Structures are given as C-alpha cells and as structure tokens.
RODO-2510 file (C-alpha; in nm, 4 decimals, decimal comma):
residues 100
     n   res          X          Y          Z
     1     m    17,0894    10,7346     6,2744
     2     i    16,9753    10,6594     5,9197
     3     e    17,0104    10,2859     5,9915
     4     e    16,7845    10,3202     6,2959
     5     a    16,5256    10,5026     6,0863
     6     c    16,5424    10,2328     5,8180
     7     i    16,4971     9,9599     6,0799
     8     a    16,2016    10,1463     6,2301
     9     i    16,0410    10,1891     5,8866
    10     e    16,0922     9,8207     5,8024
    11     s    15,9369     9,7258     6,1344
    12     v    15,6296     9,9404     6,0697
    13     e    15,5985     9,8077     5,7145
    14     a    15,6195     9,4481     5,8384
    15     r    15,3526     9,5137     6,1018
    16     d    15,1248     9,6775     5,8445
    17     r    15,1757     9,3852     5,6066
    18     r    15,0824     9,1351     5,8813
    19     l    14,7703     9,3341     5,9699
    20     r    14,6684     9,3591     5,6046
    21     e    14,7189     8,9859     5,5521
    22     a    14,5145     8,9088     5,8639
    23     k    14,2366     9,1388     5,7471
    24     y    14,2180     8,9767     5,4034
    25     a    14,2347     8,6269     5,5528
    26     r    13,9440     8,7174     5,7814
    27     r    13,7441     8,8571     5,4896
    28     n    13,8085     8,5478     5,2791
    29     r    13,7103     8,3172     5,5647
    30     m    13,3909     8,5194     5,6205
    31     r    13,3123     8,5000     5,2488
    32     y    13,3654     8,1221     5,2538
    33     i    13,1428     8,0841     5,5605
    34     d    12,8747     8,2921     5,3869
    35     h    12,8952     8,0582     5,0882
    36     l    12,8593     7,7501     5,3108
    37     l    12,5694     7,9093     5,4995
    38     n    12,3952     7,9799     5,1706
    39     e    12,4329     7,6159     5,0663
    40     l    12,3064     7,5000     5,4051
    41     e    12,0098     7,7363     5,3873
    42     m    11,9125     7,5893     5,0500
    43     l    11,9264     7,2421     5,2037
    44     n    11,7215     7,3612     5,4994
    45     l    11,4585     7,5139     5,2711
    46     a    11,4436     7,1819     5,0857
    47     e    11,3836     7,0206     5,4275
    48     r    11,7016     6,8140     5,4092
    49     r    11,8365     6,7224     5,7507
    50     e    12,1524     6,5261     5,6741
    51     l    12,4702     6,6971     5,5596
    52     p    12,5852     6,5901     5,2131
    53     q    12,9480     6,4742     5,2029
    54     p    13,0889     6,7737     5,0082
    55     i    12,9469     7,0244     5,2559
    56     s    13,0334     6,8074     5,5542
    57     g    13,3926     6,7905     5,4305
    58     a    13,4043     7,1656     5,3713
    59     v    13,2795     7,2340     5,7248
    60     a    13,5341     6,9870     5,8665
    61     r    13,8183     7,1597     5,6765
    62     l    13,7022     7,4986     5,7977
    63     l    13,6966     7,3731     6,1570
    64     a    14,0455     7,2255     6,1188
    65     d    14,1792     7,5568     5,9831
    66     l    14,0588     7,7582     6,2807
    67     p    14,3224     7,9003     6,5146
    68     g    14,3782     7,6765     6,8127
    69     g    14,3109     7,3529     6,6271
    70     g    13,9458     7,4113     6,5546
    71     v    13,6325     7,2870     6,7207
    72     a    13,6201     6,9279     6,8436
    73     c    13,2549     6,8629     6,7533
    74     r    13,1350     6,7877     6,4029
    75     p    12,7807     6,8823     6,3135
    76     g    12,5467     6,5962     6,2392
    77     s    12,2681     6,7901     6,0724
    78     v    12,2122     7,0910     5,8506
    79     i    12,0809     7,2964     6,1442
    80     e    12,3766     7,2033     6,3672
    81     a    12,6178     7,3012     6,0901
    82     m    12,4418     7,6354     6,0427
    83     d    12,4531     7,7064     6,4162
    84     l    12,8214     7,6204     6,4298
    85     l    12,9063     7,8380     6,1292
    86     y    12,7129     8,1320     6,2739
    87     e    12,9066     8,0907     6,5982
    88     i    13,2383     8,0907     6,4114
    89     q    13,1301     8,3913     6,2087
    90     d    13,0378     8,5826     6,5250
    91     g    13,3818     8,5115     6,6656
    92     l    13,5450     8,6431     6,3504
    93     m    13,3359     8,9587     6,3461
    94     f    13,4064     9,0516     6,7063
    95     t    13,7838     9,0087     6,7112
    96     s    14,0269     9,2656     6,5853
    97     p    14,3058     9,1891     6,3350
    98     d    14,5589     9,2640     6,6115
    99     e    14,4367     8,9540     6,7979
   100     d    14,5213     8,7121     6,5135
***
C-alpha cells in the first residue's frame, strides 16, 4: 500500500514538473518573440523593409523550434516577419500547457 502511494506521488510530481517546464518554456518563447518584435518594430519605424541577416536567422531558428517542425514559409520583409511572429504568439497564448 505504501509503495502504491509512493508511485502515485511520483507520478503526480512528474506531471507537475512537466507542466511547470512547459509553462516556463512558453514564457521564455513569448519573451523571445517580444524581443524580436521590438527589433522589427524599430526597423519598421526606420522604414526598413528588408530583414537584416541576424534577425532573419533568429526568426528562422524560432520557426524551426516550433512543435511540428515549424512553419514552411520564411518572411521576406519586416512586415511579413512581424505578422508571422504575431501569429505564432497568438497560438502560444491560446493553448494550454496541457496541450504541449
């Protein structure tokens, strides 16, 4: 009986740990997207249309890290990158940690 209780407790602890890790991963990804959006907004305000290589690479890495292999399209302009990042951010905000 004590062994069953220990197994049940370990199972609950493991589930809580997975949920906590998913929550922090989501927060960190949101924070990173916010940082990229801020950089893109500065470029947009400066009326730059083309993505500089460092930001283009960062967006590509973010897309590759998404669950399911990421998004197939790569943005060609600052505005397209902003739209794509807002779309990703919306998806992150409206899913629960249980769905990760």
